[in-house]
C-alpha positions as CSV (number, residue, x, y, z in Angstrom):
1,X,-16.0,5.9,-2.5
2,X,-15.8,3.5,-5.4
3,X,-18.8,1.2,-5.7
4,X,-19.0,-2.4,-6.9
5,X,-21.0,-1.2,-9.8
6,X,-18.2,1.2,-10.8
7,X,-15.7,-1.5,-11.0
8,X,-18.1,-3.9,-12.7
9,X,-18.7,-1.4,-15.4
10,X,-14.9,-1.2,-16.2
11,X,-14.6,-5.0,-15.9
12,X,-17.4,-5.6,-18.4
13,X,-15.2,-3.8,-21.0
14,X,-12.3,-6.1,-20.3
15,X,-14.0,-9.6,-20.3
16,X,-14.5,-10.0,-24.1
17,X,-10.7,-10.0,-24.4
18,X,-10.1,-12.3,-21.5
19,X,-11.7,-15.7,-22.2
20,X,-12.1,-17.6,-18.9
21,X,-11.8,-14.6,-16.6
22,X,-14.9,-13.8,-14.5
23,X,-16.0,-10.4,-13.3
24,X,-14.8,-11.0,-9.7
25,X,-11.3,-11.7,-10.9
26,X,-11.3,-8.7,-13.2
27,X,-12.5,-6.5,-10.3
28,X,-9.7,-7.7,-8.1
29,X,-7.1,-6.8,-10.7
30,X,-8.8,-3.4,-11.2
31,X,-8.5,-2.6,-7.5
32,X,-4.9,-3.6,-7.6
33,X,-4.3,-1.5,-10.7
34,X,-6.0,1.5,-9.1
35,X,-3.5,1.3,-6.3
36,X,-0.6,1.0,-8.7
37,X,-1.8,4.0,-10.7
38,X,-2.0,6.1,-7.5
39,X,1.6,5.1,-6.7
40,X,3.0,5.8,-10.2
41,X,1.1,9.1,-10.9
42,X,0.3,10.6,-7.5
43,X,-2.9,11.7,-9.2
44,X,-5.2,11.0,-6.3
45,X,-4.9,14.2,-4.2
46,X,-7.0,14.8,-1.1
47,X,-7.3,18.2,0.7
48,X,-6.9,18.0,4.5
49,X,-7.4,20.9,6.9
50,X,-6.8,21.9,10.5
51,X,-7.2,25.0,12.6
52,X,-3.9,26.8,13.4
53,X,-2.9,27.6,16.9
54,X,-0.3,30.2,17.7
55,X,3.2,28.7,18.4
56,X,1.8,25.1,17.8
57,X,4.2,23.3,15.5
58,X,2.4,19.9,14.9
59,X,-1.0,19.2,13.4
60,X,-3.0,16.0,12.6
61,X,-4.1,16.1,8.9
62,X,-5.7,12.6,8.4
63,X,-7.3,9.7,10.2
64,X,-7.4,6.9,7.7
65,X,-6.0,3.5,6.8
66,X,-4.7,4.6,3.4
67,X,-1.2,5.9,2.9
68,X,0.0,9.4,2.2
69,X,2.3,9.4,-0.9
70,X,3.6,12.9,-0.3
71,X,2.5,16.4,0.5
72,X,1.8,18.4,-2.6
73,X,1.3,21.7,-1.1
74,X,0.7,23.4,2.3
75,X,-0.9,26.8,2.9
76,X,-2.2,29.0,5.7
77,X,-5.6,30.6,4.8
78,X,-7.6,33.3,6.6
79,X,-11.1,31.9,6.8
80,X,-12.5,35.4,7.3
81,X,-11.7,36.2,3.6
82,X,-12.5,34.6,0.3
83,X,-8.9,33.5,-0.1
84,X,-9.7,29.7,0.0
85,X,-11.5,30.0,-3.3
86,X,-8.2,31.0,-5.0
87,X,-5.7,28.2,-5.1
88,X,-2.8,30.7,-5.2
89,X,-4.0,32.6,-2.1
90,X,-2.7,32.4,1.4
91,X,0.8,31.9,2.8
92,X,2.5,29.0,1.1
93,X,4.7,26.8,3.3
94,X,7.7,25.4,1.4
95,X,8.8,21.7,1.6
96,X,11.9,22.6,3.6
97,X,9.7,24.0,6.3
98,X,7.7,20.9,7.3
99,X,7.9,17.1,7.6
100,X,5.3,14.4,7.7
101,X,5.1,12.3,10.8
102,X,3.5,8.9,11.4
103,X,1.7,8.0,14.6
104,X,2.3,4.3,15.2
105,X,0.5,3.0,18.3
106,X,0.9,6.4,20.0
107,X,4.6,6.8,19.1
108,X,5.3,9.6,16.6
109,X,8.0,8.5,14.1
110,X,9.4,9.8,10.8
111,X,8.5,7.6,7.8
112,X,8.9,4.9,6.6
113,X,6.8,3.2,9.2
114,X,4.4,0.4,9.9
115,X,0.7,0.7,9.1
116,X,-0.6,3.8,10.8
117,X,-3.8,5.5,11.6
118,X,-2.8,9.1,12.0
119,X,-0.6,11.5,10.1
120,X,0.9,14.7,11.3
121,X,2.6,17.7,9.8
122,X,5.4,19.2,11.9
123,X,6.6,22.7,11.0
124,X,10.1,24.0,11.3
125,X,10.7,27.0,13.5
126,X,10.5,29.4,10.6
127,X,7.0,28.2,9.6
128,X,5.3,27.8,13.0
129,X,2.0,29.8,13.0
130,X,2.3,33.2,14.8
131,X,-0.3,35.0,16.9
132,X,-1.7,36.8,13.9
133,X,-2.4,33.5,12.2
134,X,-4.2,31.8,15.1
135,X,-7.5,30.6,13.8
136,X,-6.4,30.4,10.2
137,X,-6.9,27.2,8.3
138,X,-4.0,24.9,7.5
139,X,-4.7,23.4,4.0
140,X,-2.6,20.4,3.0
141,X,-3.0,18.8,-0.4
142,X,-1.8,15.2,0.0
143,X,-1.3,12.6,-2.7
144,X,-2.7,9.3,-1.4
145,X,-2.4,5.6,-2.2
146,X,-5.1,3.1,-1.1
147,X,-3.9,0.5,1.4
148,X,-4.1,-3.2,0.5
149,X,-7.6,-4.3,0.7
150,X,-9.0,-0.8,1.0
151,X,-11.6,0.4,-1.5
152,X,-11.2,4.2,-1.1
153,X,-11.0,5.6,-4.6
154,X,-14.0,7.9,-5.3
155,X,-16.2,7.2,-8.3
156,X,-15.3,10.5,-9.8
157,X,-11.6,9.6,-9.8
158,X,-12.3,6.1,-11.0
159,X,-14.3,7.5,-13.9
160,X,-11.6,10.0,-14.8
161,X,-8.8,7.4,-14.9
162,X,-10.8,4.3,-15.9
163,X,-8.7,3.8,-19.0
164,X,-5.4,3.9,-17.0
165,X,-6.7,1.5,-14.4
166,X,-8.2,-0.9,-17.1
167,X,-4.9,-0.8,-19.1
168,X,-2.9,-1.8,-16.0
169,X,-5.3,-4.6,-15.0
170,X,-5.3,-5.9,-18.6
171,X,-1.5,-5.9,-18.6
172,X,-1.3,-7.8,-15.3
173,X,-3.9,-10.4,-16.5
174,X,-2.4,-10.9,-20.0
175,X,1.1,-11.4,-18.7
176,X,0.1,-14.3,-16.6
177,X,1.6,-17.5,-18.1
178,X,-0.2,-20.5,-19.5
179,X,-3.7,-19.0,-19.3
180,X,-6.3,-19.2,-22.1
181,X,-6.1,-15.4,-22.3
182,X,-2.3,-15.0,-22.0
183,X,-0.6,-12.8,-24.6
184,X,2.8,-11.2,-24.1
185,X,2.3,-9.0,-27.2
186,X,-1.0,-7.6,-26.0
187,X,0.3,-7.3,-22.5
188,X,3.2,-5.1,-23.7
189,X,0.8,-3.0,-25.7
190,X,-1.5,-2.4,-22.7
191,X,1.6,-1.5,-20.6
192,X,2.6,1.2,-23.1
193,X,-0.9,2.6,-23.0
194,X,-0.8,2.6,-19.2
195,X,2.5,4.4,-19.2
196,X,1.0,7.1,-21.3
197,X,-1.9,7.5,-18.9
198,X,0.5,7.8,-16.0
199,X,2.3,10.5,-17.8
200,X,-1.0,12.3,-18.3
201,X,-1.8,11.9,-14.6
202,X,1.6,13.4,-13.6
203,X,1.1,16.3,-15.9
204,X,-2.4,17.0,-14.7
205,X,-1.4,16.7,-11.1
206,X,1.6,19.0,-11.5
207,X,-0.4,21.6,-13.4
208,X,-3.2,21.6,-10.8
209,X,-0.9,21.7,-7.7
210,X,2.1,23.6,-9.0
211,X,4.3,20.8,-7.8
212,X,6.8,20.2,-10.6
213,X,10.0,18.8,-9.0
214,X,8.6,19.4,-5.5
215,X,9.7,16.6,-3.2
216,X,9.5,16.3,0.5
217,X,12.8,17.2,2.3
218,X,13.7,16.9,6.0
219,X,13.4,20.5,7.4
220,X,16.2,22.2,9.3
221,X,14.9,22.9,12.8
222,X,16.5,25.8,14.7
């Protein structure tokens, strides 16, 4: 997960342009900017797995206090083969064949929901694992967003998208009124650069996960 040093390194590049802002304030805005970037780009994708059971339609895919943005892709893989090394291998499960459920204090509900601790995938009848797929691995690539107050972005992700996060944090600080560092002109410039980074994140995510125009839909259960 992201370390204090990782945020401090980005903050140090911001402070010369923000007279009167200390490192702690800059780091706070960087964390908020990271959350916003994950919301806007869906670039933070985590792989979750579970073991398939014949005729079982619901599987837990995460135990965390951060929020799933959407499921990018779901596959069934045979662990006895080398299929898992090939992103295009396995049986792909289409968005109309599953839904994401939230477990709120033991009650399973369809989102939106209150803060939750467990997420589940429920398959439509057409996609429920059959006997020949028992023991296979369910692989779900899920776009995540950190919850408020959570520091869950890996250093690798933070390093890759440090410019995007810095641009967003700079915009939010510069747009504050009546501060020694306030500048609407610079704020607008940083916002435009941030939008370009979001576009790059969306392109990279869609290229990696073959998810162009793929949105979650409520499945039709038979």
